[in-house]
C-alpha positions, -999 to +999 in steps of 0.1 A: -002+000+000+014+037-009-001+066+010+004+099-008-007+133+014-025+160-008-027+197-009-046+191+025-021+170+042-047+155+063-067+141+029-050+109+020-046+092-016-044+056-008-028+029-036-034-006-026-010-034-042-023-047-069-010-084-086-018-084-119-011-117-141-026-133-175-058-143-156-068-106-139-058-094-111-062-094-068-056-069-046-066-064-005-088-036-010-094-029+030-068-044+062-076-027+093-048-031+105-020-019+081-047+012+076-044+022+108-004+019+111+000+035+080-020+065+089-003+068+126+028+065+109+021+099+090+013+117+127-018+109+128-044+097+154-053+063+151-092+064+130-119+055+145-131+019+132-152+016+103-189+007+109-209+015+079-203+007+043-223+027+014-225+019-027-242+042-050-247+038-087-241+069-107-251+080-144-227+101-160-229+138-147-242+132-111-234+153-088-231+146-053-227+167-021-215+183-009-222+163+025-211+159+059-218+151+093-215+172+125-204+160+157-213+140+174-216+121+144-189+133+125-177+108+096-139+097+083-146+083+046-126+058+026-139+062-007-134+041-041-145+035-075-149+001-083-165+008-122-163+040-138-146+071-127-160+104-102-140+136-095-141+135-056-140+163-038-132+169+001-135+200+015-122+211+050-150+226+073-128+223+106-129+258+119-097+260+135-079+244+109-054+263+090-071+247+055-103+258+066-129+261+033-095+246+012-107+217-014-088+190-023-102+170-057-091+138-070-100+114-095-107+077-090-116+053-112-117+019-114-084+015-133-063+029-110-083+013-080-071+046-058-087+053-026-096+084-011-092+090+031-116+120+040-113+125+079-138+137+099-145+174+096-148+174+058-175+179+035-176+152+006-188+154-028-183+134-064-191+144-102-197+110-120-173+108-152-187+078-166-221+061-166-227+034-142-203+049-116-203+022-087-188+041-057-181+021-023-175+042+009-165+030+043-181+056+076-165+060+110-200+071+120-235+056+114-257+078+092-277+108+115-302+127+099-302+151+125-261+156+125-262+158+088-256+190+063-249+199+030-231+229+012-238+242-020-217+227-045-211+255-066-204+282-033-182+310-048-161+310-017-155+273-023-147+280-057-141+243-068-131+238-104-156+209-108-144+192-143-168+206-175-198+176-181-226+187-209-253+184-183-248+183-142-277+163-124-279+175-090-306+162-066-334+188-052-317+182-017-279+192-031-293+224-052-311+235-020-279+234+002-264+264+022-233+283+012-201+289+036-216+320+047-251+309+060-233+277+077-228+275+116-191+262+116 
């Protein structure tokens, strides 16, 4: 497993070791002990255990996010794509952080098998770049409706450079998300 820091040092790109031959390939997609040890080697605290797995399927142009859960149910997420491709975004919403309201975007796809570790205190979203994009993620806390929040994906104060897509498809919930100036964090 190879771990690379992004422009926001707390958000990590994880590249699993993939064993390939003429039959296909094999990889260990998650190992709690190895993941925790590697994160701690970088000077971070041991992540809380994952308690929930989520899976979505999106057609090209679907934009989901920017979602977060506030304390006491904040979620860390380990995200990956098993079919298709996304432009995945994490926005730092930790008020006391030196990277507050900064964002990082990474293309995740089924070919590279890269994953993204997004710790608690971040809003998260993605734009599907291909039809039938299968997106999986593990969370460190359960979904809690009373703790959920959404930031406007096109907020000018965050200014995410989303890839150009002919048609962006956004849920009503995400269209009605709040801007940073209206947020309480």
